[in-house]
C-alpha positions as CSV (number, residue, x, y, z in Angstrom):
1,X,5.4,-23.0,-16.6
2,X,7.1,-25.2,-13.4
3,X,8.9,-28.6,-13.7
4,X,8.2,-31.3,-11.4
5,X,10.2,-34.4,-11.2
6,X,10.1,-37.5,-8.5
7,X,13.0,-39.3,-7.8
8,X,13.6,-41.8,-5.3
9,X,16.2,-44.7,-4.4
10,X,19.8,-45.1,-5.0
11,X,19.5,-46.4,-9.0
12,X,22.1,-43.9,-10.4
13,X,20.8,-44.5,-13.7
14,X,17.6,-42.9,-12.5
15,X,19.4,-40.0,-11.3
16,X,21.4,-39.5,-14.1
17,X,18.1,-39.4,-16.3
18,X,16.6,-36.7,-14.0
19,X,19.9,-34.4,-14.5
20,X,19.6,-35.0,-18.8
21,X,16.0,-34.4,-18.4
22,X,17.0,-31.0,-16.6
23,X,19.7,-30.1,-18.6
24,X,17.2,-30.7,-21.9
25,X,14.8,-28.0,-20.3
26,X,17.8,-25.3,-19.0
27,X,18.3,-25.0,-22.5
28,X,15.4,-23.3,-23.1
29,X,15.1,-21.6,-19.8
30,X,14.4,-18.5,-21.0
31,X,11.5,-19.7,-22.8
32,X,8.4,-20.0,-19.9
33,X,10.5,-22.2,-17.6
34,X,9.7,-20.4,-13.9
35,X,11.3,-23.0,-12.1
36,X,12.1,-26.9,-11.7
37,X,11.2,-28.5,-7.9
38,X,13.1,-32.0,-7.8
39,X,11.0,-34.2,-4.9
40,X,13.6,-36.7,-3.9
41,X,14.9,-39.1,-0.9
42,X,18.7,-38.7,-2.6
43,X,19.3,-34.8,-2.5
44,X,23.1,-35.4,-2.3
45,X,22.8,-36.3,-5.9
46,X,21.0,-32.7,-7.0
47,X,24.2,-30.3,-5.6
48,X,25.9,-30.2,-8.9
49,X,22.4,-28.3,-10.3
50,X,21.7,-26.9,-7.0
51,X,21.6,-23.1,-8.2
52,X,19.1,-23.7,-11.2
53,X,16.5,-26.2,-9.3
54,X,14.9,-26.3,-6.0
55,X,15.1,-30.0,-3.8
56,X,12.5,-30.9,-1.4
57,X,14.0,-33.6,0.7
58,X,11.2,-36.5,0.8
59,X,11.4,-38.9,3.6
60,X,10.6,-42.4,4.3
61,X,7.6,-41.3,6.7
62,X,6.3,-39.0,4.0
63,X,6.5,-41.5,1.2
64,X,5.0,-43.7,3.0
65,X,2.2,-41.3,4.1
66,X,1.9,-40.6,0.4
67,X,0.9,-44.0,-0.4
68,X,-2.7,-43.4,1.6
69,X,-4.0,-46.3,3.4
70,X,-4.0,-48.7,0.5
71,X,-0.5,-48.8,0.1
72,X,-0.4,-48.1,-3.2
73,X,3.1,-47.3,-3.9
74,X,2.5,-44.8,-7.2
75,X,-0.1,-42.7,-5.5
76,X,2.7,-40.5,-4.4
77,X,3.3,-39.5,-8.4
78,X,0.2,-38.2,-7.4
79,X,0.3,-36.6,-4.1
80,X,3.9,-35.2,-5.6
81,X,1.7,-33.3,-7.9
82,X,-0.8,-32.1,-5.3
83,X,2.1,-31.0,-3.1
84,X,3.8,-29.1,-6.1
85,X,0.2,-27.3,-7.0
86,X,0.2,-25.7,-3.3
87,X,3.7,-25.1,-3.1
88,X,2.8,-22.9,-6.7
89,X,-1.0,-22.4,-6.9
90,X,-0.8,-20.1,-9.9
91,X,1.6,-21.9,-12.0
92,X,1.1,-24.2,-15.4
93,X,2.6,-27.8,-13.9
94,X,5.0,-30.3,-15.8
95,X,5.4,-33.3,-14.3
96,X,8.3,-35.5,-15.8
97,X,9.5,-39.2,-15.2
98,X,13.1,-39.2,-15.5
99,X,13.2,-41.2,-19.2
100,X,12.1,-38.1,-20.8
101,X,13.9,-35.3,-22.3
102,X,12.5,-31.5,-24.5
103,X,13.4,-31.5,-28.1
104,X,10.1,-29.3,-29.1
105,X,9.3,-25.7,-27.8
106,X,8.8,-24.9,-24.6
107,X,7.7,-21.6,-25.3
108,X,5.0,-23.2,-27.8
109,X,4.1,-25.7,-25.0
110,X,3.6,-23.3,-21.9
111,X,1.5,-21.4,-24.2
112,X,-0.7,-23.6,-24.8
113,X,-0.6,-24.5,-20.9
114,X,-1.3,-21.0,-20.2
115,X,-4.3,-21.4,-22.7
116,X,-5.7,-24.3,-20.3
117,X,-5.3,-27.2,-22.4
118,X,-3.4,-30.4,-20.1
119,X,-0.9,-32.5,-21.4
120,X,-0.3,-36.4,-20.9
121,X,2.5,-38.3,-22.7
122,X,0.5,-39.7,-25.3
123,X,-2.9,-41.6,-25.6
124,X,-2.4,-45.2,-25.6
125,X,-6.1,-45.8,-26.5
126,X,-9.6,-46.9,-25.0
127,X,-8.9,-49.1,-22.0
128,X,-12.0,-51.3,-23.2
129,X,-9.6,-51.6,-26.4
130,X,-6.6,-52.5,-25.0
131,X,-5.4,-56.1,-25.3
132,X,-2.8,-56.7,-23.0
133,X,-3.7,-59.2,-19.5
134,X,-3.6,-55.9,-17.4
135,X,-5.4,-54.0,-19.2
136,X,-7.9,-56.4,-20.1
137,X,-8.6,-57.5,-16.7
138,X,-8.9,-54.1,-15.7
139,X,-11.2,-52.9,-18.0
140,X,-13.5,-55.6,-17.1
141,X,-13.7,-54.6,-13.4
142,X,-14.2,-51.0,-13.8
143,X,-16.5,-51.4,-17.1
144,X,-19.5,-49.0,-16.6
145,X,-18.5,-48.8,-12.9
146,X,-18.4,-45.1,-11.1
147,X,-15.0,-44.3,-9.6
148,X,-14.5,-40.8,-7.4
149,X,-18.1,-39.6,-9.4
150,X,-17.1,-40.9,-12.6
151,X,-18.4,-43.6,-14.9
152,X,-15.7,-45.9,-16.6
153,X,-17.4,-45.8,-20.1
154,X,-16.1,-47.5,-23.1
155,X,-14.7,-44.1,-24.7
156,X,-12.1,-43.7,-21.9
157,X,-8.5,-43.0,-22.8
158,X,-5.6,-44.2,-21.2
159,X,-2.8,-42.3,-21.6
160,X,1.1,-42.4,-20.3
161,X,1.7,-40.8,-17.5
162,X,5.4,-40.1,-18.0
163,X,4.7,-36.4,-18.8
164,X,1.7,-34.8,-16.8
165,X,1.0,-31.2,-18.0
166,X,-1.7,-28.9,-15.0
167,X,-2.6,-25.8,-15.9
168,X,-3.2,-23.3,-13.0
169,X,-6.5,-22.9,-13.9
170,X,-8.9,-25.7,-12.1
171,X,-5.3,-27.4,-10.9
172,X,-6.6,-28.6,-7.5
173,X,-9.4,-29.7,-8.2
174,X,-8.5,-32.0,-10.9
175,X,-5.8,-33.9,-8.9
176,X,-7.8,-34.3,-5.7
177,X,-10.2,-35.7,-8.8
178,X,-7.3,-37.7,-9.4
179,X,-6.5,-38.8,-5.6
180,X,-10.8,-39.6,-5.4
181,X,-10.9,-41.8,-8.4
182,X,-6.9,-43.7,-7.4
183,X,-8.7,-44.0,-4.0
184,X,-11.5,-45.8,-4.8
185,X,-10.2,-48.1,-7.5
186,X,-7.6,-49.5,-4.9
187,X,-10.4,-49.7,-2.4
188,X,-12.3,-51.9,-5.4
189,X,-9.9,-53.9,-5.0
190,X,-8.7,-53.2,-8.7
191,X,-5.4,-54.8,-10.5
192,X,-3.0,-51.8,-9.4
193,X,-0.2,-51.5,-11.9
194,X,-1.5,-48.9,-14.3
195,X,-4.2,-47.4,-11.2
196,X,-2.5,-44.0,-11.0
197,X,-1.5,-43.8,-14.8
198,X,-5.7,-44.0,-15.6
199,X,-7.3,-41.9,-12.9
200,X,-4.7,-39.2,-14.3
201,X,-5.9,-40.1,-17.7
202,X,-9.4,-40.1,-16.5
203,X,-9.0,-37.0,-14.0
204,X,-7.6,-34.2,-17.1
205,X,-9.4,-36.0,-19.5
206,X,-12.7,-35.1,-17.0
207,X,-11.5,-31.2,-16.2
208,X,-9.5,-29.9,-19.0
209,X,-9.0,-30.3,-23.3
210,X,-6.4,-32.6,-23.4
211,X,-3.2,-33.4,-25.6
212,X,-0.1,-35.1,-26.4
213,X,2.7,-34.3,-25.8
214,X,4.7,-36.0,-27.5
215,X,5.4,-33.4,-29.9
216,X,7.3,-31.8,-27.6
217,X,8.7,-34.4,-25.0
218,X,10.6,-37.6,-26.1
219,X,10.3,-40.3,-23.2
220,X,11.9,-43.1,-23.8
221,X,10.2,-45.6,-21.6
222,X,10.8,-49.1,-23.9
223,X,14.4,-48.3,-24.7
224,X,15.7,-47.2,-21.2
225,X,19.2,-49.6,-21.9
226,X,19.6,-47.4,-24.6
227,X,19.7,-44.0,-23.7
228,X,21.0,-45.1,-20.2
229,X,24.1,-46.1,-22.6
230,X,24.7,-42.7,-23.9
231,X,23.8,-40.5,-20.8
232,X,26.2,-42.8,-18.6
233,X,28.9,-41.2,-20.9
234,X,27.8,-38.5,-21.3
235,X,28.2,-37.9,-17.5
236,X,31.1,-39.6,-17.3
237,X,32.7,-37.2,-19.9
238,X,31.5,-34.3,-17.8
239,X,33.3,-35.8,-15.0
240,X,36.3,-36.3,-16.4
241,X,36.1,-32.7,-17.5
242,X,34.4,-31.0,-14.4
243,X,32.0,-29.3,-16.7
244,X,30.1,-26.7,-15.1
245,X,26.5,-26.9,-15.9
246,X,27.2,-23.8,-18.5
247,X,29.4,-26.3,-20.5
248,X,26.7,-29.4,-20.1
249,X,24.7,-27.6,-21.6
250,X,26.6,-26.0,-24.6
251,X,28.0,-29.9,-24.8
252,X,24.3,-31.2,-25.4
253,X,23.7,-28.4,-27.9
254,X,25.9,-31.3,-29.8
255,X,23.9,-34.4,-28.5
256,X,21.9,-36.3,-31.2
257,X,18.6,-37.0,-30.2
258,X,17.3,-38.7,-32.9
259,X,20.1,-41.2,-33.0
260,X,18.5,-43.4,-30.3
261,X,14.7,-45.0,-30.3
262,X,12.0,-43.5,-27.9
263,X,10.1,-46.6,-28.8
264,X,10.8,-50.4,-29.2
265,X,8.9,-53.6,-28.5
266,X,10.3,-56.5,-27.3
267,X,8.3,-60.2,-27.8
268,X,7.7,-61.6,-24.4
269,X,9.0,-64.6,-26.3
270,X,12.7,-62.9,-27.0
271,X,13.0,-62.5,-23.6
272,X,11.9,-65.8,-22.2
273,X,14.4,-67.2,-24.9
274,X,17.2,-64.6,-23.7
275,X,16.5,-65.7,-20.3
276,X,16.6,-69.6,-21.0
277,X,19.7,-69.1,-23.4
278,X,21.7,-67.0,-19.8
279,X,20.2,-70.3,-17.5
280,X,21.8,-73.0,-20.3
281,X,25.3,-71.6,-20.8
282,X,26.3,-69.2,-18.3
283,X,29.6,-67.8,-17.9
284,X,32.3,-70.3,-17.2
285,X,35.9,-69.9,-15.7
286,X,34.7,-66.8,-13.9
287,X,37.9,-65.4,-11.3
288,X,38.1,-62.9,-8.4
289,X,41.0,-61.6,-6.8
290,X,42.4,-63.5,-3.7
C-alpha cells in the first residue's frame, strides 16, 4: 500500500504530528509499505525524511482549485486522494490525518486492503441518530434526498475520516463518487462542517465493504494537547542528539503508546467555565525586557 498525508500551513505541531505518524509506519516498512506521499505547502519541513517519502508541493492556486467552485476547504482532502490514485492507480491507498499512529499489524491491514476491504477510522453512528447540533441539522437537510445519485436513508453511517483506506480496485470510481456527493451537498448548502467526511463515508460504503481501522491505527483527534507535548519532547530530543531517521526509529520502539488517551470528551460547560476563569482572572505583573 501507499500512504498519503495532506499537511498545510505553518503550525509546527501539525508537521511534528506528521513526522511522528510517518515514523510509526516506517517501523513496519517491510510489511507491505510501497511508499509514502506527503502533499504539503511546506516542503522544507520534510527534508529530514527525504530518503523515505515523496513530497508533492501544494501551491496556493492548487489548494484553491481543489476547494471547488463552492470554496469548501476540506474538499481538498478528497482531491488529494484523487491525485494520489491517479499517480499510483495500481496500489491500495491509505490516507492519514497527521494526528494518527500505527500500533497494529501493517501486514494484516495491507492484506485486507488487497482483498478489497476499505477502511475509515471508526463508525460514529447513523447520521439520523447522532446528537450534536451540526449532525442533527445535517440529517434534516439530507433526509431521504439524493446526492451524487445516492439516496440518504436512515441507515447511512457517519465514519471518522482521520483514516481513509481505499483498495486499488474501483479506487477512482469511489473517489469520483465522493466528489459528486460532496459537490451536491455544497450545491444544496448543507451544513458544511462534516461534508467531506460524510461524502467519503457514503461513497466507500457504496463501493466496498467498509471496516474500522481503529484496530490498527490510533487517532488522537480529541486529545491533541496531551500527544503534542510528548511528540514535541521526542523531536526536541532528536534535534539535540542529532538523531538520524534510523536512530529515531530505534528511539520510537521505546515510546509507550498506551500512556496517553486517544479519546477524551470534554463537556462544553467545562470549556465555557475555563474561558470565563481566564477572563475574570487574567495574569498580573506581566513584564517584558525593555
